[in-house]
N, C-alpha and C positions, 0 to 999 in steps of 0.2 A: 677871500674875505666875502663872506655873504652880505655883510652890511655896510653902509657907507661910512667914511671917515667925517667926523664932524670937528668944527673948529674950538669947540668948548673942550673943558679940561676932562679927559677921559684917561683912566687907567687901563693898561692892556695887560695880558698875561700869556706867555706861551705854554701851551699845553702838549705834552708828550705823553700819550697814554694809548693803551689799546682802542683803535677805532677813531680817536680824535688827535690829529697831530696838526696843530695850527695856532694861530693868534687868536685870543679871545677876548672881548672887552670884560675888564673885572668890574669896573665901577664907573657910574656916570655921575648923577648927583649926590651921591652918598647913600649909605646903607639904610638910614632911618627913612628917606623919602622912599627909596626904592622897596623896601620892606612893607611900607604901608599901601602901596600901589593896587595890589589885589583886594584891598578892603573899601578904599575910597574912591578909586578910579579904575585904571586898567594899566598894564605893562605890555611892553613888547620885548621878547627875548629871542636872540638869535644863536644862542650857545650851542643848539644842537644841530645847527647846519654842518653839512659836510659828513655827516654820519651815516649816509646812505641816501636813500632806501635801498635795500635788497629787492630786487624783482625776481620773482620766482614763476616761471611760465612753462606750461606744458600739461599733458593729459594725466601726469602722475602728481602735479603740485599740490593738490589737495590731499592726496593719500601720503605724500611726503611730509607735510605739515602735520598730519594726525599722528604720525608715528613719533613725532617729537613733542607735540604740545599736550598739556594736560586738559586744554579746552576741547569742547565737543564742536565738531564742525557739521553736526546734522542740520542745524540752523543757522546759516551764514549766508545772507543774501548779497549780492552786488551792491556796492554802495555803503556798506557797513563795515564796523571795525570790530576787533576784539583785543583784548590785553592778553597777547599770548605769552605762556610761560613754558619754559622748557628745562628739564632736569636731566641730571646723569643717572646712571643705574642704581645709585644710592638715594635718589631723590632730593639731592641737592641742587639748587637752582643754578643752572649754567647761563642762562640769558633770559630776558623778558623785553617785551616792547609791543608797540602797537602794530597790529597786521591788519590791513586793508584787503578787502577782496574786490578787485578791479574788473574782473569777468570771471566766468565759471572756471576757466584754467589759468587764471592770473592773479597772483598776490604781491603785495608790496610790504615788507618788513622794516619797521623804523627802529633803530637803536638796538637791533637784535644780533647783527653779526659780530664776531665771525662765527658763532656757535653753528647755525646752520650749514654754513659752508663747510665746516669742517665734517659734519655728519653726512652731508652729501656726497662728498669725495668717496670714491670707491664703492658706490651703490649703483644698482641698475634702474634706479627710478628716472623716467623720461621728464626730466625738469632741465629748463634752460635758466641758469642763474646769472644775473647781471647786477653788479654793484653801480650805482648812480650816485652822482655828486649834486645833491640838491639842496636848497635851503629849507630850513624847517623853522617858521617864526612862531613863537607861542605868544597869543593875545589873550590876557586873562584879567578878569576882574568884573565889577558889576556894569562897567560902561564899555565892555569890550564889544558887545553886539552893536552899539550905537556907533561905535568907531567903525567896525567893519561894513556897517550898512551905508555910513556916509562915504567911505572910500570906494566900495564897489558900486554904489548908486543903486541897490537893489535890496529888497527884504530878504533876509537870510533866516527867517523864523520857521521856515520849513525843515531846516537842518536839525534833526534830533540828536540826543546824545549818543555817542558812537556811530554817527553817520557822517557822509561827506559828500561833497558835489563840487562841479566846477563853477567859478565865477570870473569876473574880469575886474583888474585895477588898471586904469589908464590904458584900457585896450589890450592888456596883456593877460594872457589866462592865467589863472590861479587855482588851486584846489583849497576849499575851505572845509576843514574838519571840526567836529565839535568834540574836543578832549582838551585836557590840560591837568598840570600838576597843582594848580592853586587850591583845588578842592571846591571852588564856587564856579560860577560861569566862565568858560574858558574855550578858546578856538585855537586852531593851528592853520597856518598856510603853508603850502608845498609847491615848489616848481624848481626849475632849472636853476644852478647857482648863479649863471650869468644874470639872471633877472632879478636876483636877490637884493643889491643895493637900491634899486629903482623901487622895488615893491616895499622895502623896509622904510623908506623915506616917505613914501605916500601914505602909509599906514601912520607913521609917527606924526607927520603934519595933519592928518585928519583927526587924530585923537588929541591933540592938544586942548581943544575946546572941552574934553571929557576927561581931562585930568591924567593923561597918559604919561608914564615914566618909562624910559629906556632902562631894562634890567640887565645887570651884570651877573658873572659868574659869581662874585663875591657877596651876593645876596641871594641868589636864585635858589640854593638849597634850603634856605629857611621854609620856603613854601612846602616843601616835601614833609617836613615834621609837624608844621602847623595843619597842613590839609590831610596827614595820615597816608602818605605814600612812601612805604619802603623803598628804596633805590640802590641798585647796583652802583658801586664805586663811591657810595655815601654813607649808607646805613648798613651795608654788607657788601660782600664782594662776590663776583661769580666763581663758581668752581671751575678751575680750568680743565679742558679737555685734554689732559696730558697726563703721564706716569707722575706719581706723587714726588719722586726725586727731582723731577723737572718743575713742578709746581711752585715750590718753595722760592726759587731762583726768579722764575717769571713774576710772581706776586712782589717779591722785593725789588725788582727791577721798575715794575710800573706803578705801584702804589706805596703810598706813605703809611708804614705800619707803626701804631701808635697805641697807647692806652695801658691801663694796669694789668691787662691779660698778658701773658707772656707772648712775644712775638712769634714764637714757633708754634703756638696754638691757632692753627689755621681753621680748624673747626668752629672756634668761636666767632670767626669772621664770615663764615658761610651761612646760609639759611635753607630752610625747606618752605615749600608753599604753605604749610601748616603753621610754621614759626611766624609768617608775616601776614596771616589771614588770608592767603590767596587760595586755599583749598576750596572755598566757596564756589570758586568758578570751575573748579575740577569736575570732569565727567568720566565715569569710569564705563563709558559705551564704546570705548575702542581701546585698543593697544598702543602704548607709548612708552617711550624710553623712561624708566623709573617708576612705573606703574605699580608693581609690586610693592616697592619701599613705600610709596606715597599711600597706597591702599591700607598698608599695615599701619602707618601713622595716624591716618584718618580715623581709623577705628580705635586708636589707642594714643591720642594726643598728648603731649607732655608739656609743650610750651606754647605761648602765644605771644603776640605783640600788644603793647600798651604805650600811652604816653606817661612820662615820668616828670613830674613838676618838682623842680628843686628848691630846697629851703633858702629863702632869701639871705638869712644871716650866715648860712655857710658860703653862699656864693660871694657876699661882701668880705668874708673872711680870707676867701682866695685872692682877692684883689688886694686887700689890706696886707697880705704877705709881702707885697712888692715894696712895702714902705718900712719893712722890718729888717733888722739885721739877719744874716743867716740864709740858708737856703729858702727860696720861695717855693709856693705851691706851683704847679703847671698853670700857665695863665690861659684863663678863658677868652679866647680871642673873640671879638665882635664882627659880624653878628652870627658866625658858627665857629665851632672850635673842634679840631684844629682847623685854622682858615687856610687850608690847603686843598687840593683836588687832583686826582683821585685819592681816596684814603682807605685804609683798612684798620679802622679804629674800633677797639674793643675795652670797655671797662667792665670790671666785675660789679655784680649786684648782690648784695647780701640781705638776707632776712634773718634776724636773731643768729648773727655770725655765720650763717649757713648760705653757701653759694647757691643762688636761685636763677641766674641768667646773666645776661650782658646788656651793657648800655651803649649806644651809638648815635650818630646824629644829633650831637649836642647844639642847641641854638640859643640865642637870645631873642625872644620874641618883643620887638617895640610896640607891637599892637597889644599884646596881653600883659606887657611889662614883667614877663617871666622869663626865667631859663627852664628850657625844656629839653628833653632827649627821648629817642626812642628805645623802649626796652623789649627784649626778648626774655620772656620769664617763665618760670613753672607755673602752671595753672592754680595751684593753690596759693599763689603769691599774687594773682592777677586781679583780685577784686578791687574795685574802685574805692580809693581811701587808704589801701593798705600802705604802711610806712615801711620803706626800705632803704637801704644805703648803696649809694653808688661810689666806688673806689676811684676818684678821679685823679689821674696822675699817668706817669709812665712806668712800665715795668722796671724795676731796680732803683727807682727815683723816690722822691718824696710823695706820699699819697694822702689826700684829703678825703675822709669819709663824709660825704655830703648826704644830708637827710633828703629822702625824696618821697613823694606820694604818687600813687598810682592814680592817673587821671583818666578822663574819657579819651577815647580813640575813635576817630579822629578828633583833635583837638578844636579845630575849625569847623563848626557844624552848621553855621549858617548859610543858607541858600546853596546846598550842594548842586552841583551841575547835573548830576544823574536825576535829580529830583525836580528841576526846573522845566516849565513849560514855556518855551521862548516865544509862544504866540501871545503871550500876556505881556503888556508893556512894562509891568513894574520889574521884569528881571533886569531890564537895562536902565532902570532909573538910578541916577546918581543919588 
């Protein structure tokens, strides 16, 4: 357990999925308070602890990563990070996650295994791979910087976006990285798992005067849709690095398959970098797995990612069906639906009765007071303001045709982390 146990009322959840097998905090003070935290104060989230990192070290470490990642390594100085994306030969995303450059011949990958380990096996690359069991705490929101500066006792304003360096908390060494999922100002803390409870508690206590909330898994995924971050195990699933006949059984074992799309249609639940907008970080200055497929798709894109804003009357009708005789509509769980993890959800999207894509990552945003989802849709249907239908429900069950409107992506646009200059005091003003 990377975080301490507290005496107040906390709901816990046992997670059994690829890469994460442990007990995770599901809810602390409730989803309303937790979902407001990254707009009005900040949060600390420990849910990704114990997922790595994967350390890759050796003379061929960079060359090996280049062979997998769509990202260029031509400019990657020590002390910086990349959002590394890896695909199979068909250009479908197999994994993604933050990669840090620790030294010229050393890298650390967060949330990316087991894909790189599978690909390294049987090769001649001179790379030493080691899985570590570290804590990973995310501290995000407008007061995150003030919280971390208080607990470390030093200015952290030199840490630019996608940069990291060492600091100390109560005499214990920690790594501070500027990255997060909330869309606005956010940081991560990394270190050995045995230091986790001490560090978590120190940050939580320091952040109380700045409105910190402990964020659980039951609300965490809301920020991905608000902030515009497609995510494996949530808005899509990774393509397994195994034969097709084994893939279905693997996905069925570890993921909750749901939605109006036939569960047998796995392609509806996979994504390419183009379909989630990540092709912008792709550089064709090196050879990598899936390059030919991705290059062809970039030249002739068919789909893109959008935010879908759901019609309030149709949402109310879903809940009203619970109070009527007969079969109700599939319930919209709060604050995200289905309220399980990890999931492989896909709903059909229609335009003029024509299938134009898939919806996933359905949330209720208490901040915006709207139901939103992430759509992967045809380019000719992606203009902001376009009216579409999401077929909400499970395949073979009762379906509710929900009117939706294509909205801006990302939806939370204020004070984006990548745009903020942390040398100015106003970035951390509450």
